[in-house]
N, CA, C and O atoms as a Tinker XYZ file with bonds, in Angstrom:
   516  protein
     1  N    -40.865000  126.531000  129.441000    73     2
     2  CA   -40.389000  125.878000  128.262000    64     1     3
     3  C    -40.565000  124.361000  128.440000    63     2     4     5
     4  O    -40.090000  123.760000  129.405000    81     3
     5  N    -41.224000  123.811000  127.526000    73     3     6
     6  CA   -41.496000  122.385000  127.607000    64     5     7
     7  C    -40.547000  121.648000  126.663000    63     6     8     9
     8  O    -40.418000  121.969000  125.482000    81     7
     9  N    -39.921000  120.691000  127.220000    73     7    10
    10  CA   -39.014000  119.875000  126.398000    64     9    11
    11  C    -39.744000  118.586000  126.001000    63    10    12    13
    12  O    -40.353000  117.899000  126.821000    81    11
    13  N    -39.654000  118.312000  124.756000    73    11    14
    14  CA   -40.269000  117.078000  124.274000    64    13    15
    15  C    -39.153000  116.150000  123.855000    63    14    16    17
    16  O    -38.337000  116.463000  122.988000    81    15
    17  N    -39.145000  115.026000  124.485000    73    15    18
    18  CA   -38.164000  113.997000  124.135000    64    17    19
    19  C    -38.838000  112.972000  123.236000    63    18    20    21
    20  O    -39.878000  112.402000  123.566000    81    19
    21  N    -38.231000  112.771000  122.137000    73    19    22
    22  CA   -38.735000  111.759000  121.227000    64    21    23
    23  C    -37.887000  110.519000  121.421000    63    22    24    25
    24  O    -36.683000  110.528000  121.163000    81    23
    25  N    -38.510000  109.477000  121.868000    73    23    26
    26  CA   -37.792000  108.242000  122.165000    64    25    27
    27  C    -38.202000  107.200000  121.136000    63    26    28    29
    28  O    -39.375000  106.850000  121.008000    81    27
    29  N    -37.233000  106.730000  120.429000    73    27    30
    30  CA   -37.469000  105.680000  119.452000    64    29    31
    31  C    -36.770000  104.428000  119.954000    63    30    32    33
    32  O    -35.560000  104.421000  120.176000    81    31
    33  N    -37.532000  103.395000  120.125000    73    31    34
    34  CA   -36.958000  102.147000  120.619000    64    33    35
    35  C    -37.317000  101.025000  119.662000    63    34    36    37
    36  O    -38.362000  101.038000  119.012000    81    35
    37  N    -36.447000  100.089000  119.599000    73    35    38
    38  CA   -36.676000   98.898000  118.810000    64    37    39
    39  C    -37.228000   97.845000  119.748000    63    38    40    41
    40  O    -36.584000   97.482000  120.732000    81    39
    41  N    -38.402000   97.360000  119.449000    73    39    42
    42  CA   -39.089000   96.453000  120.352000    64    41    43
    43  C    -39.260000   95.106000  119.654000    63    42    44    45
    44  O    -39.746000   95.036000  118.526000    81    43
    45  N    -38.863000   94.065000  120.325000    73    43    46
    46  CA   -39.085000   92.715000  119.823000    64    45    47
    47  C    -40.187000   92.098000  120.666000    63    46    48    49
    48  O    -40.051000   91.955000  121.881000    81    47
    49  N    -41.263000   91.739000  120.018000    73    47    50
    50  CA   -42.374000   91.124000  120.736000    64    49    51
    51  C    -42.691000   89.787000  120.112000    63    50    52    53
    52  O    -42.408000   89.535000  118.941000    81    51
    53  N    -43.270000   88.961000  120.904000    73    51    54
    54  CA   -43.731000   87.676000  120.385000    64    53    55
    55  C    -45.244000   87.687000  120.420000    63    54    56    57
    56  O    -45.860000   88.377000  121.234000    81    55
    57  N    -45.818000   86.931000  119.546000    73    55    58
    58  CA   -47.269000   86.879000  119.461000    64    57    59
    59  C    -47.827000   86.218000  120.715000    63    58    60    61
    60  O    -47.383000   85.137000  121.100000    81    59
    61  N    -48.796000   86.861000  121.348000    73    59    62
    62  CA   -49.393000   86.303000  122.558000    64    61    63
    63  C    -50.662000   85.527000  122.253000    63    62    64    65
    64  O    -51.269000   84.946000  123.153000    81    63
    65  N    -51.067000   85.515000  120.994000    73    63    66
    66  CA   -52.264000   84.792000  120.614000    64    65    67
    67  C    -51.963000   83.299000  120.570000    63    66    68    69
    68  O    -50.920000   82.891000  120.061000    81    67
    69  N    -52.854000   82.496000  121.091000    73    67    70
    70  CA   -52.620000   81.048000  121.065000    64    69    71
    71  C    -52.982000   80.447000  119.706000    63    70    72    73
    72  O    -53.931000   79.670000  119.600000    81    71
    73  N    -52.228000   80.805000  118.676000    73    71    74
    74  CA   -52.495000   80.303000  117.336000    64    73    75
    75  C    -51.736000   79.006000  117.115000    63    74    76    77
    76  O    -50.727000   78.732000  117.765000    81    75
    77  N    -52.237000   78.234000  116.203000    73    75    78
    78  CA   -51.582000   76.982000  115.845000    64    77    79
    79  C    -50.470000   77.302000  114.859000    63    78    80    81
    80  O    -50.720000   77.809000  113.766000    81    79
    81  N    -49.257000   77.004000  115.253000    73    79    82
    82  CA   -48.100000   77.252000  114.397000    64    81    83
    83  C    -47.611000   75.906000  113.878000    63    82    84    85
    84  O    -47.337000   74.984000  114.646000    81    83
    85  N    -47.510000   75.821000  112.561000    73    83    86
    86  CA   -47.041000   74.586000  111.950000    64    85    87
    87  C    -45.546000   74.425000  112.245000    63    86    88    89
    88  O    -44.761000   75.354000  112.054000    81    87
    89  N    -45.178000   73.258000  112.703000    73    87    90
    90  CA   -43.785000   72.980000  113.049000    64    89    91
    91  C    -43.253000   71.945000  112.066000    63    90    92    93
    92  O    -43.922000   70.959000  111.758000    81    91
    93  N    -42.055000   72.182000  111.587000    73    91    94
    94  CA   -41.395000   71.229000  110.691000    64    93    95
    95  C    -40.266000   70.548000  111.445000    63    94    96    97
    96  O    -39.498000   71.200000  112.152000    81    95
    97  N    -40.170000   69.250000  111.292000    73    95    98
    98  CA   -39.164000   68.462000  111.995000    64    97    99
    99  C    -37.814000   68.562000  111.285000    63    98   100   101
   100  O    -37.722000   68.253000  110.097000    81    99
   101  N    -36.757000   68.994000  112.000000    73    99   102
   102  CA   -35.434000   69.051000  111.376000    64   101   103
   103  C    -34.911000   67.670000  110.986000    63   102   104   105
   104  O    -34.234000   67.523000  109.968000    81   103
   105  N    -35.224000   66.662000  111.795000    73   103   106
   106  CA   -34.753000   65.303000  111.487000    64   105   107
   107  C    -35.413000   64.787000  110.210000    63   106   108   109
   108  O    -34.753000   64.181000  109.366000    81   107
   109  N    -36.702000   65.027000  110.073000    73   107   110
   110  CA   -37.404000   64.594000  108.864000    64   109   111
   111  C    -36.872000   65.325000  107.632000    63   110   112   113
   112  O    -36.717000   64.727000  106.567000    81   111
   113  N    -36.594000   66.616000  107.782000    73   111   114
   114  CA   -36.048000   67.397000  106.662000    64   113   115
   115  C    -34.680000   66.865000  106.242000    63   114   116   117
   116  O    -34.393000   66.757000  105.050000    81   115
   117  N    -33.838000   66.533000  107.218000    73   115   118
   118  CA   -32.497000   66.015000  106.910000    64   117   119
   119  C    -32.589000   64.643000  106.260000    63   118   120   121
   120  O    -31.873000   64.368000  105.297000    81   119
   121  N    -33.463000   63.773000  106.772000    73   119   122
   122  CA   -33.599000   62.436000  106.183000    64   121   123
   123  C    -34.141000   62.500000  104.759000    63   122   124   125
   124  O    -33.680000   61.767000  103.884000    81   123
   125  N    -35.115000   63.372000  104.526000    73   123   126
   126  CA   -35.625000   63.531000  103.158000    64   125   127
   127  C    -34.549000   64.068000  102.224000    63   126   128   129
   128  O    -34.432000   63.621000  101.083000    81   127
   129  N    -33.771000   65.019000  102.704000    73   127   130
   130  CA   -32.701000   65.599000  101.880000    64   129   131
   131  C    -31.591000   64.588000  101.637000    63   130   132   133
   132  O    -30.955000   64.609000  100.583000    81   131
   133  N    -31.352000   63.705000  102.597000    73   131   134
   134  CA   -30.272000   62.731000  102.456000    64   133   135
   135  C    -30.581000   61.691000  101.382000    63   134   136   137
   136  O    -29.681000   61.246000  100.671000    81   135
   137  N    -31.850000   61.304000  101.263000    73   135   138
   138  CA   -32.180000   60.203000  100.364000    64   137   139
   139  C    -32.908000   60.619000   99.092000    63   138   140   141
   140  O    -32.937000   59.857000   98.126000    81   139
   141  N    -33.492000   61.803000   99.071000    73   139   142
   142  CA   -34.179000   62.305000   97.881000    64   141   143
   143  C    -33.550000   63.652000   97.522000    63   142   144   145
   144  O    -33.584000   64.572000   98.339000    81   143
   145  N    -32.981000   63.793000   96.330000    73   143   146
   146  CA   -32.371000   65.080000   95.962000    64   145   147
   147  C    -33.389000   66.218000   96.004000    63   146   148   149
   148  O    -34.346000   66.238000   95.230000    81   147
   149  N    -33.169000   67.160000   96.914000    73   147   150
   150  CA   -34.073000   68.288000   97.079000    64   149   151
   151  C    -35.285000   67.990000   97.949000    63   150   152   153
   152  O    -36.153000   68.849000   98.101000    81   151
   153  N    -35.363000   66.808000   98.516000    73   151   154
   154  CA   -36.529000   66.397000   99.298000    64   153   155
   155  C    -36.774000   67.251000  100.529000    63   154   156   157
   156  O    -37.919000   67.589000  100.828000    81   155
   157  N    -35.722000   67.601000  101.244000    73   155   158
   158  CA   -35.873000   68.433000  102.428000    64   157   159
   159  C    -36.355000   69.827000  102.087000    63   158   160   161
   160  O    -37.147000   70.408000  102.829000    81   159
   161  N    -35.887000   70.373000  100.973000    73   159   162
   162  CA   -36.323000   71.701000  100.550000    64   161   163
   163  C    -37.790000   71.684000  100.129000    63   162   164   165
   164  O    -38.531000   72.622000  100.421000    81   163
   165  N    -38.209000   70.625000   99.447000    73   163   166
   166  CA   -39.614000   70.506000   99.080000    64   165   167
   167  C    -40.485000   70.342000  100.323000    63   166   168   169
   168  O    -41.587000   70.888000  100.372000    81   167
   169  N    -40.020000   69.611000  101.316000    73   167   170
   170  CA   -40.739000   69.443000  102.575000    64   169   171
   171  C    -40.931000   70.784000  103.277000    63   170   172   173
   172  O    -41.953000   71.009000  103.926000    81   171
   173  N    -39.955000   71.667000  103.147000    73   171   174
   174  CA   -40.017000   72.985000  103.779000    64   173   175
   175  C    -40.620000   74.047000  102.860000    63   174   176   177
   176  O    -40.561000   75.237000  103.168000    81   175
   177  N    -41.198000   73.626000  101.742000    73   175   178
   178  CA   -41.861000   74.505000  100.775000    64   177   179
   179  C    -40.904000   75.503000  100.125000    63   178   180   181
   180  O    -41.328000   76.586000   99.722000    81   179
   181  N    -39.635000   75.159000  100.017000    73   179   182
   182  CA   -38.648000   75.957000   99.283000    64   181   183
   183  C    -38.448000   75.293000   97.922000    63   182   184   185
   184  O    -37.448000   74.610000   97.700000    81   183
   185  N    -39.396000   75.493000   97.021000    73   183   186
   186  CA   -39.403000   74.743000   95.773000    64   185   187
   187  C    -38.257000   75.127000   94.840000    63   186   188   189
   188  O    -37.661000   74.258000   94.203000    81   187
   189  N    -37.945000   76.416000   94.754000    73   187   190
   190  CA   -36.845000   76.829000   93.875000    64   189   191
   191  C    -35.520000   76.272000   94.373000    63   190   192   193
   192  O    -34.700000   75.804000   93.584000    81   191
   193  N    -35.314000   76.323000   95.683000    73   191   194
   194  CA   -34.082000   75.778000   96.251000    64   193   195
   195  C    -34.037000   74.258000   96.062000    63   194   196   197
   196  O    -32.973000   73.696000   95.804000    81   195
   197  N    -35.174000   73.604000   96.187000    73   195   198
   198  CA   -35.230000   72.158000   95.994000    64   197   199
   199  C    -34.868000   71.749000   94.581000    63   198   200   201
   200  O    -34.132000   70.784000   94.375000    81   199
   201  N    -35.389000   72.487000   93.604000    73   199   202
   202  CA   -35.063000   72.190000   92.204000    64   201   203
   203  C    -33.583000   72.455000   91.937000    63   202   204   205
   204  O    -32.919000   71.663000   91.267000    81   203
   205  N    -33.065000   73.572000   92.461000    73   203   206
   206  CA   -31.658000   73.921000   92.236000    64   205   207
   207  C    -30.716000   72.902000   92.887000    63   206   208   209
   208  O    -29.831000   72.360000   92.224000    81   207
   209  N    -30.903000   72.648000   94.157000    73   207   210
   210  CA   -30.011000   71.718000   94.863000    64   209   211
   211  C    -30.195000   70.294000   94.342000    63   210   212   213
   212  O    -29.220000   69.566000   94.159000    81   211
   213  N    -31.442000   69.899000   94.103000    73   211   214
   214  CA   -31.689000   68.562000   93.560000    64   213   215
   215  C    -31.068000   68.376000   92.186000    63   214   216   217
   216  O    -30.508000   67.320000   91.892000    81   215
   217  N    -31.165000   69.398000   91.340000    73   215   218
   218  CA   -30.562000   69.317000   90.008000    64   217   219
   219  C    -29.047000   69.225000   90.061000    63   218   220   221
   220  O    -28.433000   68.463000   89.315000    81   219
   221  N    -28.451000   70.013000   90.953000    73   219   222
   222  CA   -26.990000   69.963000   91.091000    64   221   223
   223  C    -26.548000   68.597000   91.610000    63   222   224   225
   224  O    -25.570000   68.032000   91.121000    81   223
   225  N    -27.268000   68.064000   92.602000    73   223   226
   226  CA   -26.910000   66.752000   93.137000    64   225   227
   227  C    -27.065000   65.649000   92.089000    63   226   228   229
   228  O    -26.224000   64.755000   91.995000    81   227
   229  N    -28.138000   65.714000   91.305000    73   227   230
   230  CA   -28.330000   64.710000   90.255000    64   229   231
   231  C    -27.268000   64.823000   89.169000    63   230   232   233
   232  O    -26.769000   63.808000   88.684000    81   231
   233  N    -26.919000   66.047000   88.784000    73   231   234
   234  CA   -25.900000   66.233000   87.742000    64   233   235
   235  C    -24.537000   65.736000   88.217000    63   234   236   237
   236  O    -23.848000   65.025000   87.485000    81   235
   237  N    -24.144000   66.103000   89.432000    73   235   238
   238  CA   -22.838000   65.661000   89.941000    64   237   239
   239  C    -22.816000   64.169000   90.221000    63   238   240   241
   240  O    -21.809000   63.503000   89.978000    81   239
   241  N    -23.921000   63.640000   90.731000    73   239   242
   242  CA   -23.992000   62.193000   90.962000    64   241   243
   243  C    -23.945000   61.407000   89.659000    63   242   244   245
   244  O    -23.281000   60.374000   89.572000    81   243
   245  N    -24.656000   61.902000   88.644000    73   243   246
   246  CA   -24.628000   61.242000   87.336000    64   245   247
   247  C    -23.257000   61.314000   86.683000    63   246   248   249
   248  O    -22.796000   60.338000   86.091000    81   247
   249  N    -22.605000   62.461000   86.787000    73   247   250
   250  CA   -21.260000   62.602000   86.230000    64   249   251
   251  C    -20.279000   61.701000   86.963000    63   250   252   253
   252  O    -19.404000   61.101000   86.339000    81   251
   253  N    -20.414000   61.603000   88.271000    73   251   254
   254  CA   -19.536000   60.714000   89.050000    64   253   255
   255  C    -19.707000   59.273000   88.604000    63   254   256   257
   256  O    -18.728000   58.557000   88.392000    81   255
   257  N    -20.958000   58.854000   88.461000    73   255   258
   258  CA   -21.229000   57.476000   88.037000    64   257   259
   259  C    -20.697000   57.221000   86.631000    63   258   260   261
   260  O    -20.099000   56.176000   86.373000    81   259
   261  N    -20.911000   58.173000   85.718000    73   259   262
   262  CA   -20.440000   58.010000   84.350000    64   261   263
   263  C    -18.924000   57.854000   84.295000    63   262   264   265
   264  O    -18.418000   56.938000   83.646000    81   263
   265  N    -18.194000   58.744000   84.974000    73   263   266
   266  CA   -16.734000   58.678000   84.924000    64   265   267
   267  C    -16.188000   57.479000   85.694000    63   266   268   269
   268  O    -15.123000   56.961000   85.359000    81   267
   269  N    -16.907000   57.038000   86.717000    73   267   270
   270  CA   -16.480000   55.836000   87.433000    64   269   271
   271  C    -16.613000   54.618000   86.530000    63   270   272   273
   272  O    -15.709000   53.784000   86.468000    81   271
   273  N    -17.735000   54.516000   85.832000    73   271   274
   274  CA   -17.926000   53.372000   84.932000    64   273   275
   275  C    -16.931000   53.414000   83.769000    63   274   276   277
   276  O    -16.442000   52.372000   83.333000    81   275
   277  N    -16.634000   54.608000   83.270000    73   275   278
   278  CA   -15.638000   54.732000   82.201000    64   277   279
   279  C    -14.258000   54.317000   82.710000    63   278   280   281
   280  O    -13.527000   53.604000   82.022000    81   279
   281  N    -13.910000   54.759000   83.902000    73   279   282
   282  CA   -12.625000   54.394000   84.503000    64   281   283
   283  C    -12.541000   52.877000   84.708000    63   282   284   285
   284  O    -11.511000   52.271000   84.416000    81   283
   285  N    -13.620000   52.262000   85.207000    73   283   286
   286  CA   -13.606000   50.810000   85.433000    64   285   287
   287  C    -13.513000   50.033000   84.127000    63   286   288   289
   288  O    -12.820000   49.017000   84.074000    81   287
   289  N    -14.185000   50.476000   83.077000    73   287   290
   290  CA   -14.114000   49.754000   81.807000    64   289   291
   291  C    -12.726000   49.869000   81.186000    63   290   292   293
   292  O    -12.221000   48.906000   80.609000    81   291
   293  N    -12.107000   51.046000   81.303000    73   291   294
   294  CA   -10.748000   51.190000   80.782000    64   293   295
   295  C     -9.758000   50.378000   81.605000    63   294   296   297
   296  O     -8.808000   49.815000   81.060000    81   295
   297  N     -9.973000   50.315000   82.898000    73   295   298
   298  CA    -9.086000   49.554000   83.767000    64   297   299
   299  C     -9.212000   48.063000   83.489000    63   298   300   301
   300  O     -8.220000   47.337000   83.538000    81   299
   301  N    -10.434000   47.598000   83.194000    73   299   302
   302  CA   -10.618000   46.174000   82.895000    64   301   303
   303  C     -9.982000   45.788000   81.557000    63   302   304   305
   304  O     -9.659000   44.620000   81.342000    81   303
   305  N     -9.801000   46.750000   80.668000    73   303   306
   306  CA    -9.149000   46.494000   79.383000    64   305   307
   307  C     -7.637000   46.607000   79.486000    63   306   308   309
   308  O     -6.922000   46.405000   78.504000    81   307
   309  N     -7.160000   46.927000   80.666000    73   307   310
   310  CA    -5.725000   47.052000   80.859000    64   309   311
   311  C     -5.186000   48.430000   80.534000    63   310   312   313
   312  O     -3.972000   48.625000   80.478000    81   311
   313  N     -6.074000   49.385000   80.319000    73   311   314
   314  CA    -5.655000   50.743000   80.008000    64   313   315
   315  C     -5.708000   51.589000   81.279000    63   314   316   317
   316  O     -6.513000   51.338000   82.176000    81   315
   317  N     -4.857000   52.567000   81.337000    73   315   318
   318  CA    -4.858000   53.474000   82.476000    64   317   319
   319  C     -5.152000   54.865000   81.953000    63   318   320   321
   320  O     -4.330000   55.472000   81.267000    81   319
   321  N     -6.308000   55.353000   82.277000    73   319   322
   322  CA    -6.762000   56.640000   81.776000    64   321   323
   323  C     -6.920000   57.579000   82.961000    63   322   324   325
   324  O     -7.917000   57.536000   83.682000    81   323
   325  N     -5.925000   58.422000   83.145000    73   323   326
   326  CA    -5.871000   59.280000   84.326000    64   325   327
   327  C     -6.991000   60.312000   84.348000    63   326   328   329
   328  O     -7.497000   60.651000   85.418000    81   327
   329  N     -7.386000   60.818000   83.175000    73   327   330
   330  CA    -8.436000   61.836000   83.149000    64   329   331
   331  C     -9.761000   61.305000   83.682000    63   330   332   333
   332  O    -10.460000   62.013000   84.407000    81   331
   333  N    -10.115000   60.080000   83.339000    73   331   334
   334  CA   -11.378000   59.508000   83.826000    64   333   335
   335  C    -11.338000   59.333000   85.344000    63   334   336   337
   336  O    -12.331000   59.590000   86.024000    81   335
   337  N    -10.204000   58.901000   85.871000    73   335   338
   338  CA   -10.091000   58.704000   87.311000    64   337   339
   339  C    -10.135000   60.036000   88.057000    63   338   340   341
   340  O    -10.859000   60.168000   89.043000    81   339
   341  N     -9.378000   61.008000   87.601000    73   339   342
   342  CA    -9.342000   62.293000   88.297000    64   341   343
   343  C    -10.675000   63.033000   88.170000    63   342   344   345
   344  O    -11.107000   63.692000   89.116000    81   343
   345  N    -11.332000   62.928000   87.002000    73   343   346
   346  CA   -12.628000   63.570000   86.837000    64   345   347
   347  C    -13.671000   62.906000   87.726000    63   346   348   349
   348  O    -14.536000   63.585000   88.280000    81   347
   349  N    -13.598000   61.581000   87.867000    73   347   350
   350  CA   -14.505000   60.884000   88.784000    64   349   351
   351  C    -14.330000   61.399000   90.203000    63   350   352   353
   352  O    -15.315000   61.702000   90.877000    81   351
   353  N    -13.092000   61.503000   90.664000    73   351   354
   354  CA   -12.850000   61.975000   92.034000    64   353   355
   355  C    -13.294000   63.431000   92.210000    63   354   356   357
   356  O    -13.849000   63.790000   93.249000    81   355
   357  N    -13.053000   64.258000   91.205000    73   355   358
   358  CA   -13.501000   65.656000   91.281000    64   357   359
   359  C    -15.022000   65.737000   91.427000    63   358   360   361
   360  O    -15.533000   66.422000   92.313000    81   359
   361  N    -15.742000   65.028000   90.545000    73   359   362
   362  CA   -17.202000   65.051000   90.607000    64   361   363
   363  C    -17.714000   64.455000   91.907000    63   362   364   365
   364  O    -18.686000   64.955000   92.473000    81   363
   365  N    -17.076000   63.394000   92.390000    73   363   366
   366  CA   -17.510000   62.751000   93.624000    64   365   367
   367  C    -17.350000   63.679000   94.823000    63   366   368   369
   368  O    -18.248000   63.764000   95.661000    81   367
   369  N    -16.213000   64.376000   94.915000    73   367   370
   370  CA   -16.010000   65.263000   96.054000    64   369   371
   371  C    -16.928000   66.478000   95.995000    63   370   372   373
   372  O    -17.417000   66.934000   97.029000    81   371
   373  N    -17.168000   67.005000   94.796000    73   371   374
   374  CA   -18.125000   68.104000   94.684000    64   373   375
   375  C    -19.524000   67.638000   95.065000    63   374   376   377
   376  O    -20.263000   68.364000   95.731000    81   375
   377  N    -19.890000   66.427000   94.644000    73   375   378
   378  CA   -21.188000   65.873000   95.028000    64   377   379
   379  C    -21.293000   65.743000   96.545000    63   378   380   381
   380  O    -22.322000   66.078000   97.130000    81   379
   381  N    -20.233000   65.259000   97.177000    73   379   382
   382  CA   -20.229000   65.092000   98.630000    64   381   383
   383  C    -20.372000   66.442000   99.330000    63   382   384   385
   384  O    -21.117000   66.555000  100.303000    81   383
   385  N    -19.674000   67.456000   98.850000    73   383   386
   386  CA   -19.785000   68.789000   99.455000    64   385   387
   387  C    -21.191000   69.368000   99.302000    63   386   388   389
   388  O    -21.731000   69.932000  100.254000    81   387
   389  N    -21.781000   69.237000   98.129000    73   387   390
   390  CA   -23.142000   69.732000   97.918000    64   389   391
   391  C    -24.124000   68.948000   98.776000    63   390   392   393
   392  O    -25.066000   69.528000   99.317000    81   391
   393  N    -23.922000   67.642000   98.910000    73   391   394
   394  CA   -24.796000   66.801000   99.726000    64   393   395
   395  C    -24.729000   67.233000  101.192000    63   394   396   397
   396  O    -25.766000   67.363000  101.842000    81   395
   397  N    -23.522000   67.455000  101.719000    73   395   398
   398  CA   -23.376000   67.909000  103.107000    64   397   399
   399  C    -23.973000   69.300000  103.304000    63   398   400   401
   400  O    -24.605000   69.565000  104.327000    81   399
   401  N    -23.775000   70.185000  102.334000    73   399   402
   402  CA   -24.365000   71.523000  102.419000    64   401   403
   403  C    -25.882000   71.431000  102.449000    63   402   404   405
   404  O    -26.530000   72.132000  103.225000    81   403
   405  N    -26.452000   70.575000  101.613000    73   403   406
   406  CA   -27.912000   70.475000  101.564000    64   405   407
   407  C    -28.474000   69.894000  102.861000    63   406   408   409
   408  O    -29.558000   70.287000  103.291000    81   407
   409  N    -27.754000   68.968000  103.488000    73   407   410
   410  CA   -28.197000   68.429000  104.778000    64   409   411
   411  C    -28.184000   69.518000  105.840000    63   410   412   413
   412  O    -29.124000   69.638000  106.625000    81   411
   413  N    -27.117000   70.311000  105.862000    73   411   414
   414  CA   -27.010000   71.412000  106.827000    64   413   415
   415  C    -28.091000   72.452000  106.575000    63   414   416   417
   416  O    -28.708000   72.947000  107.518000    81   415
   417  N    -28.321000   72.786000  105.315000    73   415   418
   418  CA   -29.340000   73.765000  104.972000    64   417   419
   419  C    -30.729000   73.281000  105.365000    63   418   420   421
   420  O    -31.532000   74.070000  105.864000    81   419
   421  N    -31.029000   72.013000  105.154000    73   419   422
   422  CA   -32.334000   71.479000  105.530000    64   421   423
   423  C    -32.537000   71.533000  107.040000    63   422   424   425
   424  O    -33.629000   71.857000  107.506000    81   423
   425  N    -31.508000   71.224000  107.798000    73   423   426
   426  CA   -31.602000   71.254000  109.260000    64   425   427
   427  C    -31.842000   72.679000  109.771000    63   426   428   429
   428  O    -32.721000   72.906000  110.603000    81   427
   429  N    -31.067000   73.622000  109.274000    73   427   430
   430  CA   -31.197000   75.014000  109.722000    64   429   431
   431  C    -32.528000   75.603000  109.267000    63   430   432   433
   432  O    -33.188000   76.304000  110.034000    81   431
   433  N    -32.927000   75.328000  108.034000    73   431   434
   434  CA   -34.194000   75.858000  107.532000    64   433   435
   435  C    -35.383000   75.312000  108.306000    63   434   436   437
   436  O    -36.355000   76.033000  108.531000    81   435
   437  N    -35.323000   74.050000  108.716000    73   435   438
   438  CA   -36.418000   73.478000  109.510000    64   437   439
   439  C    -36.471000   74.103000  110.897000    63   438   440   441
   440  O    -37.558000   74.296000  111.441000    81   439
   441  N    -35.331000   74.420000  111.471000    73   439   442
   442  CA   -35.322000   75.066000  112.786000    64   441   443
   443  C    -35.844000   76.497000  112.722000    63   442   444   445
   444  O    -36.429000   76.982000  113.690000    81   443
   445  N    -35.641000   77.178000  111.601000    73   443   446
   446  CA   -36.111000   78.542000  111.451000    64   445   447
   447  C    -37.421000   78.619000  110.671000    63   446   448   449
   448  O    -37.752000   79.667000  110.117000    81   447
   449  N    -38.162000   77.522000  110.627000    73   447   450
   450  CA   -39.422000   77.483000  109.900000    64   449   451
   451  C    -40.408000   78.467000  110.530000    63   450   452   453
   452  O    -40.648000   78.413000  111.736000    81   451
   453  N    -40.964000   79.341000  109.746000    73   451   454
   454  CA   -41.934000   80.357000  110.165000    64   453   455
   455  C    -41.400000   81.296000  111.242000    63   454   456   457
   456  O    -42.159000   81.779000  112.082000    81   455
   457  N    -40.109000   81.550000  111.217000    73   455   458
   458  CA   -39.488000   82.422000  112.220000    64   457   459
   459  C    -40.031000   83.846000  112.117000    63   458   460   461
   460  O    -40.266000   84.499000  113.134000    81   459
   461  N    -40.229000   84.327000  110.886000    73   459   462
   462  CA   -40.703000   85.687000  110.692000    64   461   463
   463  C    -42.096000   85.879000  111.262000    63   462   464   465
   464  O    -42.418000   86.955000  111.767000    81   463
   465  N    -42.928000   84.843000  111.185000    73   463   466
   466  CA   -44.292000   84.954000  111.670000    64   465   467
   467  C    -44.370000   84.835000  113.191000    63   466   468   469
   468  O    -45.308000   85.345000  113.803000    81   467
   469  N    -43.408000   84.175000  113.796000    73   467   470
   470  CA   -43.428000   83.980000  115.239000    64   469   471
   471  C    -42.856000   85.168000  115.990000    63   470   472   473
   472  O    -43.273000   85.436000  117.117000    81   471
   473  N    -41.926000   85.876000  115.405000    73   471   474
   474  CA   -41.278000   87.005000  116.067000    64   473   475
   475  C    -41.568000   88.260000  115.268000    63   474   476   477
   476  O    -41.321000   88.316000  114.064000    81   475
   477  N    -42.093000   89.262000  115.948000    73   475   478
   478  CA   -42.393000   90.530000  115.300000    64   477   479
   479  C    -41.434000   91.586000  115.841000    63   478   480   481
   480  O    -41.381000   91.829000  117.047000    81   479
   481  N    -40.697000   92.196000  114.963000    73   479   482
   482  CA   -39.775000   93.261000  115.358000    64   481   483
   483  C    -40.297000   94.549000  114.748000    63   482   484   485
   484  O    -40.542000   94.624000  113.544000    81   483
   485  N    -40.464000   95.557000  115.583000    73   483   486
   486  CA   -41.003000   96.810000  115.088000    64   485   487
   487  C    -40.389000   97.995000  115.812000    63   486   488   489
   488  O    -39.549000   97.836000  116.698000    81   487
   489  N    -40.819000   99.172000  115.424000    73   487   490
   490  CA   -40.331000  100.413000  116.029000    64   489   491
   491  C    -41.490000  101.039000  116.794000    63   490   492   493
   492  O    -42.602000  101.161000  116.279000    81   491
   493  N    -41.211000  101.428000  118.014000    73   491   494
   494  CA   -42.215000  102.084000  118.832000    64   493   495
   495  C    -41.754000  103.515000  119.093000    63   494   496   497
   496  O    -40.631000  103.742000  119.544000    81   495
   497  N    -42.619000  104.463000  118.810000    73   495   498
   498  CA   -42.292000  105.875000  119.032000    64   497   499
   499  C    -43.145000  106.382000  120.193000    63   498   500   501
   500  O    -44.364000  106.210000  120.209000    81   499
   501  N    -42.489000  106.999000  121.147000    73   499   502
   502  CA   -43.243000  107.540000  122.286000    64   501   503
   503  C    -42.753000  108.952000  122.590000    63   502   504   505
   504  O    -41.605000  109.298000  122.309000    81   503
   505  N    -43.641000  109.764000  123.167000    73   503   506
   506  CA   -43.320000  111.153000  123.514000    64   505   507
   507  C    -43.313000  111.295000  125.031000    63   506   508   509
   508  O    -44.148000  110.714000  125.725000    81   507
   509  N    -42.378000  112.060000  125.525000    73   507   510
   510  CA   -42.331000  112.362000  126.962000    64   509   511
   511  C    -42.324000  113.864000  127.151000    63   510   512   513
   512  O    -41.585000  114.588000  126.484000    81   511
   513  N    -43.148000  114.314000  128.061000    73   511   514
   514  CA   -43.213000  115.754000  128.348000    64   513   515
   515  C    -42.537000  116.080000  129.631000    63   514   516
   516  O    -42.495000  117.245000  130.028000    81   515
C-alpha cells in the first residue's frame, strides 16, 4: 500500500534576476506632499489618491482661510462672532489632521513602492511517496 502525502506549502520567494527596480524616495514624497497638495501621491503614481487628498486639503485650507478672514474683519469692527471663530478652528484642525495623514501616507507608500513586484508569494504543491 502506497501512501501519498500531499504537501501544500506557502512559499515566499524573492526575484533572483538582477533587474532594475525603480526606487522612490520617502523623503522626497513627504516633502512634495507637505508643500504641494497631493504632490507625494502624484510622485508615487497614485493619481486618484492625489486628487482626493489634494482636493480635501485645498477645500479645508480654503475654508480655514475664509473663516479666519471673516473672523478678523468682524473683530476689527468690534463685533464678536463666535460661529466664525469656532468654524475657523474646526476647519483648521481638520486640515491639520488631513495634512499629517497625507504625510504619513506618502512616507509609507514610498517605502512600499513596487512591493508586490519585488516579493512573490505563491503556493507550491509537492507529492511524496
